[in-house]
Biotite code that builds the C-alpha atoms (Angstrom):
import biotite.structure as struc

atoms = struc.array([
    struc.Atom([22.832, 10.190, 11.731], chain_id="A", res_id=1, res_name="MET", atom_name="CA", element="C"),
    struc.Atom([22.430, 13.937, 11.295], chain_id="A", res_id=2, res_name="ASN", atom_name="CA", element="C"),
    struc.Atom([21.336, 15.476, 14.633], chain_id="A", res_id=3, res_name="ASN", atom_name="CA", element="C"),
    struc.Atom([18.904, 17.719, 12.773], chain_id="A", res_id=4, res_name="LYS", atom_name="CA", element="C"),
    struc.Atom([17.047, 14.705, 11.412], chain_id="A", res_id=5, res_name="TYR", atom_name="CA", element="C"),
    struc.Atom([17.109, 12.993, 14.821], chain_id="A", res_id=6, res_name="LYS", atom_name="CA", element="C"),
    struc.Atom([15.415, 16.013, 16.357], chain_id="A", res_id=7, res_name="GLU", atom_name="CA", element="C"),
    struc.Atom([12.827, 16.205, 13.568], chain_id="A", res_id=8, res_name="MET", atom_name="CA", element="C"),
    struc.Atom([12.116, 12.515, 14.106], chain_id="A", res_id=9, res_name="TYR", atom_name="CA", element="C"),
    struc.Atom([11.651, 13.045, 17.850], chain_id="A", res_id=10, res_name="ARG", atom_name="CA", element="C"),
    struc.Atom([9.281, 15.965, 17.284], chain_id="A", res_id=11, res_name="GLN", atom_name="CA", element="C"),
    struc.Atom([7.116, 14.073, 14.793], chain_id="A", res_id=12, res_name="LYS", atom_name="CA", element="C"),
    struc.Atom([7.043, 10.736, 16.652], chain_id="A", res_id=13, res_name="LEU", atom_name="CA", element="C"),
    struc.Atom([3.636, 9.956, 18.158], chain_id="A", res_id=14, res_name="MET", atom_name="CA", element="C"),
    struc.Atom([1.116, 7.174, 18.685], chain_id="A", res_id=15, res_name="SER", atom_name="CA", element="C"),
    struc.Atom([-1.145, 5.991, 15.874], chain_id="A", res_id=16, res_name="ALA", atom_name="CA", element="C"),
    struc.Atom([-4.159, 7.439, 17.688], chain_id="A", res_id=17, res_name="ASP", atom_name="CA", element="C"),
    struc.Atom([-2.477, 10.843, 17.860], chain_id="A", res_id=18, res_name="GLU", atom_name="CA", element="C"),
    struc.Atom([-1.394, 10.693, 14.208], chain_id="A", res_id=19, res_name="ALA", atom_name="CA", element="C"),
    struc.Atom([-4.862, 10.084, 12.765], chain_id="A", res_id=20, res_name="VAL", atom_name="CA", element="C"),
    struc.Atom([-6.188, 13.155, 14.598], chain_id="A", res_id=21, res_name="LYS", atom_name="CA", element="C"),
    struc.Atom([-4.322, 15.149, 11.934], chain_id="A", res_id=22, res_name="LEU", atom_name="CA", element="C"),
    struc.Atom([-6.809, 13.887, 9.325], chain_id="A", res_id=23, res_name="ILE", atom_name="CA", element="C"),
    struc.Atom([-9.458, 16.566, 8.669], chain_id="A", res_id=24, res_name="PRO", atom_name="CA", element="C"),
    struc.Atom([-13.170, 15.966, 8.225], chain_id="A", res_id=25, res_name="ASP", atom_name="CA", element="C"),
    struc.Atom([-14.629, 15.941, 4.698], chain_id="A", res_id=26, res_name="HIS", atom_name="CA", element="C"),
    struc.Atom([-11.475, 14.557, 3.109], chain_id="A", res_id=27, res_name="SER", atom_name="CA", element="C"),
    struc.Atom([-9.971, 11.558, 1.319], chain_id="A", res_id=28, res_name="ILE", atom_name="CA", element="C"),
    struc.Atom([-7.304, 9.338, 2.888], chain_id="A", res_id=29, res_name="VAL", atom_name="CA", element="C"),
    struc.Atom([-5.208, 7.013, 0.760], chain_id="A", res_id=30, res_name="LEU", atom_name="CA", element="C"),
    struc.Atom([-2.899, 4.132, 1.663], chain_id="A", res_id=31, res_name="THR", atom_name="CA", element="C"),
    struc.Atom([-0.557, 1.976, -0.378], chain_id="A", res_id=32, res_name="ASN", atom_name="CA", element="C"),
    struc.Atom([-1.484, -1.171, -2.267], chain_id="A", res_id=33, res_name="VAL", atom_name="CA", element="C"),
    struc.Atom([-1.768, -4.624, -0.684], chain_id="A", res_id=34, res_name="ALA", atom_name="CA", element="C"),
    struc.Atom([1.250, -5.600, 1.431], chain_id="A", res_id=35, res_name="VAL", atom_name="CA", element="C"),
    struc.Atom([2.283, -1.938, 1.880], chain_id="A", res_id=36, res_name="GLY", atom_name="CA", element="C"),
    struc.Atom([-0.916, -1.169, 3.825], chain_id="A", res_id=37, res_name="HIS", atom_name="CA", element="C"),
    struc.Atom([-0.157, 0.444, 7.265], chain_id="A", res_id=38, res_name="PRO", atom_name="CA", element="C"),
    struc.Atom([-2.353, -1.601, 9.610], chain_id="A", res_id=39, res_name="VAL", atom_name="CA", element="C"),
    struc.Atom([-1.678, 0.343, 12.829], chain_id="A", res_id=40, res_name="ALA", atom_name="CA", element="C"),
    struc.Atom([-2.691, 3.646, 11.238], chain_id="A", res_id=41, res_name="LEU", atom_name="CA", element="C"),
    struc.Atom([-5.781, 2.181, 9.583], chain_id="A", res_id=42, res_name="VAL", atom_name="CA", element="C"),
    struc.Atom([-6.957, 0.574, 12.840], chain_id="A", res_id=43, res_name="ASN", atom_name="CA", element="C"),
    struc.Atom([-6.423, 3.872, 14.665], chain_id="A", res_id=44, res_name="ALA", atom_name="CA", element="C"),
    struc.Atom([-8.524, 5.683, 12.061], chain_id="A", res_id=45, res_name="LEU", atom_name="CA", element="C"),
    struc.Atom([-11.313, 3.129, 12.533], chain_id="A", res_id=46, res_name="VAL", atom_name="CA", element="C"),
    struc.Atom([-11.240, 3.831, 16.286], chain_id="A", res_id=47, res_name="ARG", atom_name="CA", element="C"),
    struc.Atom([-12.154, 7.454, 15.453], chain_id="A", res_id=48, res_name="ARG", atom_name="CA", element="C"),
    struc.Atom([-15.096, 6.510, 13.223], chain_id="A", res_id=49, res_name="GLN", atom_name="CA", element="C"),
    struc.Atom([-17.636, 8.117, 15.592], chain_id="A", res_id=50, res_name="ASP", atom_name="CA", element="C"),
    struc.Atom([-15.587, 11.309, 16.034], chain_id="A", res_id=51, res_name="GLU", atom_name="CA", element="C"),
    struc.Atom([-15.041, 12.178, 12.370], chain_id="A", res_id=52, res_name="ILE", atom_name="CA", element="C"),
    struc.Atom([-17.321, 13.327, 9.573], chain_id="A", res_id=53, res_name="GLN", atom_name="CA", element="C"),
    struc.Atom([-17.257, 12.366, 5.919], chain_id="A", res_id=54, res_name="ASP", atom_name="CA", element="C"),
    struc.Atom([-13.765, 10.815, 5.747], chain_id="A", res_id=55, res_name="VAL", atom_name="CA", element="C"),
    struc.Atom([-13.161, 8.379, 2.896], chain_id="A", res_id=56, res_name="GLU", atom_name="CA", element="C"),
    struc.Atom([-10.419, 5.752, 3.043], chain_id="A", res_id=57, res_name="LEU", atom_name="CA", element="C"),
    struc.Atom([-9.254, 4.423, -0.326], chain_id="A", res_id=58, res_name="PHE", atom_name="CA", element="C"),
    struc.Atom([-6.821, 1.640, -1.086], chain_id="A", res_id=59, res_name="TYR", atom_name="CA", element="C"),
    struc.Atom([-6.319, -1.239, -3.501], chain_id="A", res_id=60, res_name="VAL", atom_name="CA", element="C"),
    struc.Atom([-6.130, -4.967, -2.626], chain_id="A", res_id=61, res_name="VAL", atom_name="CA", element="C"),
    struc.Atom([-7.176, -5.683, 0.974], chain_id="A", res_id=62, res_name="ASP", atom_name="CA", element="C"),
    struc.Atom([-4.813, -8.428, 2.148], chain_id="A", res_id=63, res_name="LEU", atom_name="CA", element="C"),
    struc.Atom([-4.758, -7.625, 5.864], chain_id="A", res_id=64, res_name="TYR", atom_name="CA", element="C"),
    struc.Atom([-7.702, -8.375, 8.137], chain_id="A", res_id=65, res_name="ASP", atom_name="CA", element="C"),
    struc.Atom([-7.876, -4.870, 9.644], chain_id="A", res_id=66, res_name="THR", atom_name="CA", element="C"),
    struc.Atom([-10.507, -3.302, 11.875], chain_id="A", res_id=67, res_name="ASP", atom_name="CA", element="C"),
    struc.Atom([-12.359, -1.814, 8.914], chain_id="A", res_id=68, res_name="ILE", atom_name="CA", element="C"),
    struc.Atom([-14.613, -4.846, 9.325], chain_id="A", res_id=69, res_name="LYS", atom_name="CA", element="C"),
    struc.Atom([-15.911, -3.102, 12.473], chain_id="A", res_id=70, res_name="ASN", atom_name="CA", element="C"),
    struc.Atom([-17.147, 0.045, 10.714], chain_id="A", res_id=71, res_name="ILE", atom_name="CA", element="C"),
    struc.Atom([-20.870, 0.561, 11.295], chain_id="A", res_id=72, res_name="HIS", atom_name="CA", element="C"),
    struc.Atom([-23.392, 2.205, 8.917], chain_id="A", res_id=73, res_name="PRO", atom_name="CA", element="C"),
    struc.Atom([-23.667, 5.473, 10.885], chain_id="A", res_id=74, res_name="GLU", atom_name="CA", element="C"),
    struc.Atom([-19.900, 5.906, 10.949], chain_id="A", res_id=75, res_name="SER", atom_name="CA", element="C"),
    struc.Atom([-18.194, 9.065, 9.723], chain_id="A", res_id=76, res_name="GLY", atom_name="CA", element="C"),
    struc.Atom([-15.655, 6.844, 7.951], chain_id="A", res_id=77, res_name="LEU", atom_name="CA", element="C"),
    struc.Atom([-16.389, 5.365, 4.528], chain_id="A", res_id=78, res_name="LYS", atom_name="CA", element="C"),
    struc.Atom([-14.233, 2.775, 2.766], chain_id="A", res_id=79, res_name="VAL", atom_name="CA", element="C"),
    struc.Atom([-13.619, 2.686, -0.992], chain_id="A", res_id=80, res_name="ASP", atom_name="CA", element="C"),
    struc.Atom([-11.782, -0.424, -2.159], chain_id="A", res_id=81, res_name="LEU", atom_name="CA", element="C"),
    struc.Atom([-10.206, -1.231, -5.492], chain_id="A", res_id=82, res_name="GLY", atom_name="CA", element="C"),
    struc.Atom([-9.659, -4.940, -6.285], chain_id="A", res_id=83, res_name="TYR", atom_name="CA", element="C"),
    struc.Atom([-11.279, -6.195, -3.056], chain_id="A", res_id=84, res_name="PRO", atom_name="CA", element="C"),
    struc.Atom([-10.410, -9.660, -1.758], chain_id="A", res_id=85, res_name="ILE", atom_name="CA", element="C"),
    struc.Atom([-11.327, -10.014, 1.944], chain_id="A", res_id=86, res_name="ILE", atom_name="CA", element="C"),
    struc.Atom([-14.192, -7.511, 1.771], chain_id="A", res_id=87, res_name="HIS", atom_name="CA", element="C"),
    struc.Atom([-15.691, -8.390, -1.591], chain_id="A", res_id=88, res_name="ARG", atom_name="CA", element="C"),
    struc.Atom([-18.954, -9.447, 0.035], chain_id="A", res_id=89, res_name="ARG", atom_name="CA", element="C"),
    struc.Atom([-19.074, -6.214, 2.050], chain_id="A", res_id=90, res_name="ASP", atom_name="CA", element="C"),
    struc.Atom([-19.011, -4.307, -1.235], chain_id="A", res_id=91, res_name="ILE", atom_name="CA", element="C"),
    struc.Atom([-21.695, -6.518, -2.739], chain_id="A", res_id=92, res_name="GLN", atom_name="CA", element="C"),
    struc.Atom([-23.893, -5.868, 0.303], chain_id="A", res_id=93, res_name="GLU", atom_name="CA", element="C"),
    struc.Atom([-23.312, -2.107, 0.160], chain_id="A", res_id=94, res_name="GLY", atom_name="CA", element="C"),
    struc.Atom([-21.206, -1.743, 3.322], chain_id="A", res_id=95, res_name="LYS", atom_name="CA", element="C"),
    struc.Atom([-18.194, -0.436, 1.385], chain_id="A", res_id=96, res_name="PHE", atom_name="CA", element="C"),
    struc.Atom([-17.803, 1.389, -1.919], chain_id="A", res_id=97, res_name="TYR", atom_name="CA", element="C"),
    struc.Atom([-15.962, 0.153, -4.982], chain_id="A", res_id=98, res_name="TYR", atom_name="CA", element="C"),
    struc.Atom([-14.292, 2.472, -7.481], chain_id="A", res_id=99, res_name="THR", atom_name="CA", element="C"),
    struc.Atom([-12.900, 0.553, -10.464], chain_id="A", res_id=100, res_name="PRO", atom_name="CA", element="C"),
    struc.Atom([-9.579, 2.053, -11.470], chain_id="A", res_id=101, res_name="VAL", atom_name="CA", element="C"),
    struc.Atom([-7.025, 1.055, -14.061], chain_id="A", res_id=102, res_name="ARG", atom_name="CA", element="C"),
    struc.Atom([-3.804, 0.856, -12.084], chain_id="A", res_id=103, res_name="PHE", atom_name="CA", element="C"),
    struc.Atom([-1.839, 2.970, -14.530], chain_id="A", res_id=104, res_name="GLY", atom_name="CA", element="C"),
    struc.Atom([-4.447, 5.754, -14.251], chain_id="A", res_id=105, res_name="ASP", atom_name="CA", element="C"),
    struc.Atom([-4.533, 5.821, -10.450], chain_id="A", res_id=106, res_name="ALA", atom_name="CA", element="C"),
    struc.Atom([-2.122, 8.743, -9.982], chain_id="A", res_id=107, res_name="ALA", atom_name="CA", element="C"),
    struc.Atom([-4.114, 10.933, -12.405], chain_id="A", res_id=108, res_name="ARG", atom_name="CA", element="C"),
    struc.Atom([-7.406, 10.095, -10.702], chain_id="A", res_id=109, res_name="ILE", atom_name="CA", element="C"),
    struc.Atom([-6.052, 11.069, -7.289], chain_id="A", res_id=110, res_name="PHE", atom_name="CA", element="C"),
    struc.Atom([-4.954, 14.430, -8.655], chain_id="A", res_id=111, res_name="ARG", atom_name="CA", element="C"),
    struc.Atom([-8.520, 15.039, -9.754], chain_id="A", res_id=112, res_name="GLU", atom_name="CA", element="C"),
    struc.Atom([-10.103, 13.832, -6.510], chain_id="A", res_id=113, res_name="ARG", atom_name="CA", element="C"),
    struc.Atom([-7.611, 15.671, -4.251], chain_id="A", res_id=114, res_name="LYS", atom_name="CA", element="C"),
    struc.Atom([-6.312, 13.266, -1.659], chain_id="A", res_id=115, res_name="VAL", atom_name="CA", element="C"),
    struc.Atom([-5.803, 15.198, 1.582], chain_id="A", res_id=116, res_name="ALA", atom_name="CA", element="C"),
    struc.Atom([-3.833, 12.619, 3.579], chain_id="A", res_id=117, res_name="THR", atom_name="CA", element="C"),
    struc.Atom([-1.665, 9.626, 2.698], chain_id="A", res_id=118, res_name="THR", atom_name="CA", element="C"),
    struc.Atom([-0.583, 6.866, 5.079], chain_id="A", res_id=119, res_name="MET", atom_name="CA", element="C"),
    struc.Atom([2.387, 4.616, 4.315], chain_id="A", res_id=120, res_name="HIS", atom_name="CA", element="C"),
    struc.Atom([4.205, 1.582, 5.702], chain_id="A", res_id=121, res_name="LEU", atom_name="CA", element="C"),
    struc.Atom([7.919, 2.386, 5.561], chain_id="A", res_id=122, res_name="VAL", atom_name="CA", element="C"),
    struc.Atom([11.349, 1.093, 6.531], chain_id="A", res_id=123, res_name="ALA", atom_name="CA", element="C"),
    struc.Atom([13.266, 2.867, 9.337], chain_id="A", res_id=124, res_name="PRO", atom_name="CA", element="C"),
    struc.Atom([14.780, 6.239, 8.450], chain_id="A", res_id=125, res_name="MET", atom_name="CA", element="C"),
    struc.Atom([18.334, 6.262, 7.077], chain_id="A", res_id=126, res_name="ASP", atom_name="CA", element="C"),
    struc.Atom([21.154, 8.619, 8.020], chain_id="A", res_id=127, res_name="GLU", atom_name="CA", element="C"),
    struc.Atom([20.086, 11.092, 5.350], chain_id="A", res_id=128, res_name="HIS", atom_name="CA", element="C"),
    struc.Atom([16.546, 11.416, 6.697], chain_id="A", res_id=129, res_name="GLY", atom_name="CA", element="C"),
    struc.Atom([14.791, 9.216, 4.132], chain_id="A", res_id=130, res_name="TYR", atom_name="CA", element="C"),
    struc.Atom([12.135, 6.570, 4.722], chain_id="A", res_id=131, res_name="PHE", atom_name="CA", element="C"),
    struc.Atom([11.847, 3.850, 2.080], chain_id="A", res_id=132, res_name="CYS", atom_name="CA", element="C"),
    struc.Atom([8.419, 2.636, 0.952], chain_id="A", res_id=133, res_name="MET", atom_name="CA", element="C"),
    struc.Atom([10.056, -0.647, 0.003], chain_id="A", res_id=134, res_name="GLY", atom_name="CA", element="C"),
    struc.Atom([6.775, -2.466, -0.646], chain_id="A", res_id=135, res_name="LEU", atom_name="CA", element="C"),
    struc.Atom([4.730, 0.554, -1.629], chain_id="A", res_id=136, res_name="GLY", atom_name="CA", element="C"),
    struc.Atom([6.334, 1.966, -4.775], chain_id="A", res_id=137, res_name="ALA", atom_name="CA", element="C"),
    struc.Atom([2.923, 2.419, -6.364], chain_id="A", res_id=138, res_name="ASP", atom_name="CA", element="C"),
    struc.Atom([0.305, 5.160, -6.733], chain_id="A", res_id=139, res_name="TYR", atom_name="CA", element="C"),
    struc.Atom([0.927, 6.034, -3.069], chain_id="A", res_id=140, res_name="GLY", atom_name="CA", element="C"),
    struc.Atom([4.084, 7.932, -3.960], chain_id="A", res_id=141, res_name="LEU", atom_name="CA", element="C"),
    struc.Atom([2.313, 10.095, -6.556], chain_id="A", res_id=142, res_name="ALA", atom_name="CA", element="C"),
    struc.Atom([-0.565, 10.760, -4.145], chain_id="A", res_id=143, res_name="ALA", atom_name="CA", element="C"),
    struc.Atom([1.855, 11.610, -1.324], chain_id="A", res_id=144, res_name="MET", atom_name="CA", element="C"),
    struc.Atom([3.416, 14.375, -3.396], chain_id="A", res_id=145, res_name="ARG", atom_name="CA", element="C"),
    struc.Atom([0.009, 16.036, -3.748], chain_id="A", res_id=146, res_name="LEU", atom_name="CA", element="C"),
    struc.Atom([-1.296, 15.435, -0.225], chain_id="A", res_id=147, res_name="ALA", atom_name="CA", element="C"),
    struc.Atom([-1.588, 18.075, 2.488], chain_id="A", res_id=148, res_name="ASP", atom_name="CA", element="C"),
    struc.Atom([-0.267, 15.693, 5.145], chain_id="A", res_id=149, res_name="ARG", atom_name="CA", element="C"),
    struc.Atom([1.737, 12.469, 5.193], chain_id="A", res_id=150, res_name="VAL", atom_name="CA", element="C"),
    struc.Atom([1.649, 9.866, 7.972], chain_id="A", res_id=151, res_name="LEU", atom_name="CA", element="C"),
    struc.Atom([4.128, 6.984, 8.102], chain_id="A", res_id=152, res_name="VAL", atom_name="CA", element="C"),
    struc.Atom([4.174, 3.750, 10.067], chain_id="A", res_id=153, res_name="GLN", atom_name="CA", element="C"),
    struc.Atom([7.750, 2.580, 10.611], chain_id="A", res_id=154, res_name="VAL", atom_name="CA", element="C"),
    struc.Atom([8.409, -1.168, 10.751], chain_id="A", res_id=155, res_name="SER", atom_name="CA", element="C"),
    struc.Atom([11.748, -2.975, 10.661], chain_id="A", res_id=156, res_name="SER", atom_name="CA", element="C"),
    struc.Atom([10.092, -5.708, 8.586], chain_id="A", res_id=157, res_name="THR", atom_name="CA", element="C"),
    struc.Atom([9.890, -3.442, 5.514], chain_id="A", res_id=158, res_name="VAL", atom_name="CA", element="C"),
    struc.Atom([12.819, -4.078, 3.154], chain_id="A", res_id=159, res_name="PRO", atom_name="CA", element="C"),
    struc.Atom([14.743, -1.188, 1.637], chain_id="A", res_id=160, res_name="ARG", atom_name="CA", element="C"),
    struc.Atom([14.498, -1.289, -2.130], chain_id="A", res_id=161, res_name="SER", atom_name="CA", element="C"),
    struc.Atom([15.950, 0.788, -4.937], chain_id="A", res_id=162, res_name="HIS", atom_name="CA", element="C"),
    struc.Atom([14.057, 3.150, -7.198], chain_id="A", res_id=163, res_name="GLY", atom_name="CA", element="C"),
    struc.Atom([11.845, 6.178, -6.816], chain_id="A", res_id=164, res_name="GLU", atom_name="CA", element="C"),
    struc.Atom([10.144, 5.196, -3.573], chain_id="A", res_id=165, res_name="ASN", atom_name="CA", element="C"),
    struc.Atom([11.576, 7.391, -0.814], chain_id="A", res_id=166, res_name="PHE", atom_name="CA", element="C"),
    struc.Atom([10.018, 10.097, 1.334], chain_id="A", res_id=167, res_name="VAL", atom_name="CA", element="C"),
    struc.Atom([12.113, 12.572, 3.324], chain_id="A", res_id=168, res_name="HIS", atom_name="CA", element="C"),
    struc.Atom([11.359, 13.336, 6.950], chain_id="A", res_id=169, res_name="ILE", atom_name="CA", element="C"),
    struc.Atom([10.841, 16.992, 6.041], chain_id="A", res_id=170, res_name="SER", atom_name="CA", element="C"),
    struc.Atom([7.798, 15.888, 4.010], chain_id="A", res_id=171, res_name="GLN", atom_name="CA", element="C"),
    struc.Atom([6.330, 13.790, 6.836], chain_id="A", res_id=172, res_name="VAL", atom_name="CA", element="C"),
    struc.Atom([3.822, 15.138, 9.374], chain_id="A", res_id=173, res_name="ASP", atom_name="CA", element="C"),
    struc.Atom([3.606, 12.177, 11.757], chain_id="A", res_id=174, res_name="ALA", atom_name="CA", element="C"),
    struc.Atom([5.772, 9.147, 12.517], chain_id="A", res_id=175, res_name="ILE", atom_name="CA", element="C"),
    struc.Atom([4.345, 6.052, 14.192], chain_id="A", res_id=176, res_name="VAL", atom_name="CA", element="C"),
    struc.Atom([6.558, 3.150, 15.236], chain_id="A", res_id=177, res_name="GLU", atom_name="CA", element="C"),
    struc.Atom([4.625, -0.115, 14.959], chain_id="A", res_id=178, res_name="ALA", atom_name="CA", element="C"),
    struc.Atom([6.027, -3.451, 13.855], chain_id="A", res_id=179, res_name="GLU", atom_name="CA", element="C"),
    struc.Atom([3.939, -5.246, 11.236], chain_id="A", res_id=180, res_name="GLN", atom_name="CA", element="C"),
    struc.Atom([4.210, -8.830, 10.070], chain_id="A", res_id=181, res_name="GLU", atom_name="CA", element="C"),
    struc.Atom([4.146, -8.651, 6.295], chain_id="A", res_id=182, res_name="LEU", atom_name="CA", element="C"),
    struc.Atom([1.539, -10.580, 4.367], chain_id="A", res_id=183, res_name="PHE", atom_name="CA", element="C"),
    struc.Atom([2.862, -13.459, 2.294], chain_id="A", res_id=184, res_name="LYS", atom_name="CA", element="C"),
    struc.Atom([0.958, -15.207, -0.462], chain_id="A", res_id=185, res_name="LEU", atom_name="CA", element="C"),
    struc.Atom([0.770, -18.973, 0.013], chain_id="A", res_id=186, res_name="PRO", atom_name="CA", element="C"),
    struc.Atom([2.864, -21.049, -2.364], chain_id="A", res_id=187, res_name="GLU", atom_name="CA", element="C"),
    struc.Atom([0.682, -22.449, -5.161], chain_id="A", res_id=188, res_name="ILE", atom_name="CA", element="C"),
    struc.Atom([2.482, -25.298, -6.927], chain_id="A", res_id=189, res_name="PRO", atom_name="CA", element="C"),
    struc.Atom([1.450, -25.583, -10.596], chain_id="A", res_id=190, res_name="PRO", atom_name="CA", element="C"),
    struc.Atom([-0.203, -28.765, -11.847], chain_id="A", res_id=191, res_name="ASN", atom_name="CA", element="C"),
    struc.Atom([0.923, -30.579, -14.994], chain_id="A", res_id=192, res_name="GLU", atom_name="CA", element="C"),
    struc.Atom([-1.376, -28.631, -17.328], chain_id="A", res_id=193, res_name="ASN", atom_name="CA", element="C"),
    struc.Atom([-0.216, -25.326, -15.849], chain_id="A", res_id=194, res_name="GLU", atom_name="CA", element="C"),
    struc.Atom([3.424, -26.365, -16.318], chain_id="A", res_id=195, res_name="LYS", atom_name="CA", element="C"),
    struc.Atom([2.755, -26.966, -20.025], chain_id="A", res_id=196, res_name="ILE", atom_name="CA", element="C"),
    struc.Atom([1.048, -23.560, -20.356], chain_id="A", res_id=197, res_name="ILE", atom_name="CA", element="C"),
    struc.Atom([3.978, -21.964, -18.536], chain_id="A", res_id=198, res_name="GLY", atom_name="CA", element="C"),
    struc.Atom([6.429, -23.486, -21.016], chain_id="A", res_id=199, res_name="GLN", atom_name="CA", element="C"),
    struc.Atom([4.423, -22.122, -23.945], chain_id="A", res_id=200, res_name="TYR", atom_name="CA", element="C"),
    struc.Atom([4.358, -18.661, -22.331], chain_id="A", res_id=201, res_name="CYS", atom_name="CA", element="C"),
    struc.Atom([8.123, -18.700, -21.817], chain_id="A", res_id=202, res_name="ALA", atom_name="CA", element="C"),
    struc.Atom([8.701, -19.339, -25.516], chain_id="A", res_id=203, res_name="GLU", atom_name="CA", element="C"),
    struc.Atom([7.280, -15.875, -26.285], chain_id="A", res_id=204, res_name="PHE", atom_name="CA", element="C"),
    struc.Atom([9.662, -14.094, -23.892], chain_id="A", res_id=205, res_name="VAL", atom_name="CA", element="C"),
    struc.Atom([13.039, -13.108, -25.391], chain_id="A", res_id=206, res_name="PRO", atom_name="CA", element="C"),
    struc.Atom([16.157, -12.289, -23.392], chain_id="A", res_id=207, res_name="ASP", atom_name="CA", element="C"),
    struc.Atom([16.074, -8.679, -22.212], chain_id="A", res_id=208, res_name="GLY", atom_name="CA", element="C"),
    struc.Atom([12.278, -8.502, -22.037], chain_id="A", res_id=209, res_name="ALA", atom_name="CA", element="C"),
    struc.Atom([10.315, -6.846, -19.228], chain_id="A", res_id=210, res_name="THR", atom_name="CA", element="C"),
    struc.Atom([7.728, -9.167, -17.676], chain_id="A", res_id=211, res_name="ILE", atom_name="CA", element="C"),
    struc.Atom([4.716, -8.766, -15.422], chain_id="A", res_id=212, res_name="GLN", atom_name="CA", element="C"),
    struc.Atom([3.472, -11.792, -13.495], chain_id="A", res_id=213, res_name="LEU", atom_name="CA", element="C"),
    struc.Atom([0.082, -12.447, -11.991], chain_id="A", res_id=214, res_name="GLY", atom_name="CA", element="C"),
    struc.Atom([-0.866, -14.675, -9.048], chain_id="A", res_id=215, res_name="ILE", atom_name="CA", element="C"),
    struc.Atom([-1.549, -18.400, -9.144], chain_id="A", res_id=216, res_name="GLY", atom_name="CA", element="C"),
    struc.Atom([-0.399, -21.669, -10.678], chain_id="A", res_id=217, res_name="GLY", atom_name="CA", element="C"),
    struc.Atom([0.036, -20.504, -14.283], chain_id="A", res_id=218, res_name="ILE", atom_name="CA", element="C"),
    struc.Atom([2.105, -17.383, -13.467], chain_id="A", res_id=219, res_name="PRO", atom_name="CA", element="C"),
    struc.Atom([4.233, -19.512, -11.118], chain_id="A", res_id=220, res_name="ASN", atom_name="CA", element="C"),
    struc.Atom([4.743, -22.082, -13.872], chain_id="A", res_id=221, res_name="ALA", atom_name="CA", element="C"),
    struc.Atom([5.654, -19.362, -16.374], chain_id="A", res_id=222, res_name="ALA", atom_name="CA", element="C"),
    struc.Atom([8.153, -17.864, -13.939], chain_id="A", res_id=223, res_name="ALA", atom_name="CA", element="C"),
    struc.Atom([9.791, -21.237, -13.415], chain_id="A", res_id=224, res_name="THR", atom_name="CA", element="C"),
    struc.Atom([10.010, -21.763, -17.164], chain_id="A", res_id=225, res_name="ALA", atom_name="CA", element="C"),
    struc.Atom([11.886, -18.450, -17.510], chain_id="A", res_id=226, res_name="LEU", atom_name="CA", element="C"),
    struc.Atom([14.778, -19.667, -15.351], chain_id="A", res_id=227, res_name="ILE", atom_name="CA", element="C"),
    struc.Atom([17.290, -19.756, -18.223], chain_id="A", res_id=228, res_name="ASN", atom_name="CA", element="C"),
    struc.Atom([16.354, -16.369, -19.699], chain_id="A", res_id=229, res_name="LYS", atom_name="CA", element="C"),
    struc.Atom([18.834, -13.523, -19.372], chain_id="A", res_id=230, res_name="LYS", atom_name="CA", element="C"),
    struc.Atom([18.533, -9.829, -18.400], chain_id="A", res_id=231, res_name="ASP", atom_name="CA", element="C"),
    struc.Atom([14.811, -9.868, -17.660], chain_id="A", res_id=232, res_name="LEU", atom_name="CA", element="C"),
    struc.Atom([13.191, -6.799, -16.165], chain_id="A", res_id=233, res_name="GLY", atom_name="CA", element="C"),
    struc.Atom([10.196, -7.073, -13.852], chain_id="A", res_id=234, res_name="VAL", atom_name="CA", element="C"),
    struc.Atom([7.298, -4.601, -13.804], chain_id="A", res_id=235, res_name="HIS", atom_name="CA", element="C"),
])
């Protein structure tokens, strides 16, 4: 590995508690969607809830049971969730905010709202100084390019994937090493009716199509029914 990048890594390496001190008051913090959520950084930010003022944390799909459940009403940290799962009741009861956002419009919205800090779960740095957001190739990348500061949590569990989902160490302000067990959806075997629906869905998909799958028995059945299709792309 390039010695220059090794030295940059050493200089930017710190604890999660030190990293979140870089987040200014009166600002918006954004993390990646769902499984790409950096738990160590989020929990460290929650630990500062009584030291900060008017900091808003936004992310979509709350799969991990983080310490945001411990935020109290007088806290300086507010949570804005899109597509809530674990904390849906907290939104209904007014503990957290909910901003509905069409996923394809997310990057534009964050340009308008000015995200100050982004936090990402990434794979270990490669020899060229790049971290891969293997599970976070979503609006987080667009927001990161506009943010004033970028914090990354490095975990060997994050797979390296292809595509436009890399961040160079020169763009990163803080590096935190914290292993994270990745969330996995439970297997949902389709029932007989769902298998029939899946077969009907597959009939509409030609070879070479690009597909997008949801979550649950019917999407699983449709995916299984596509087994003999050729050259499918996945969105």
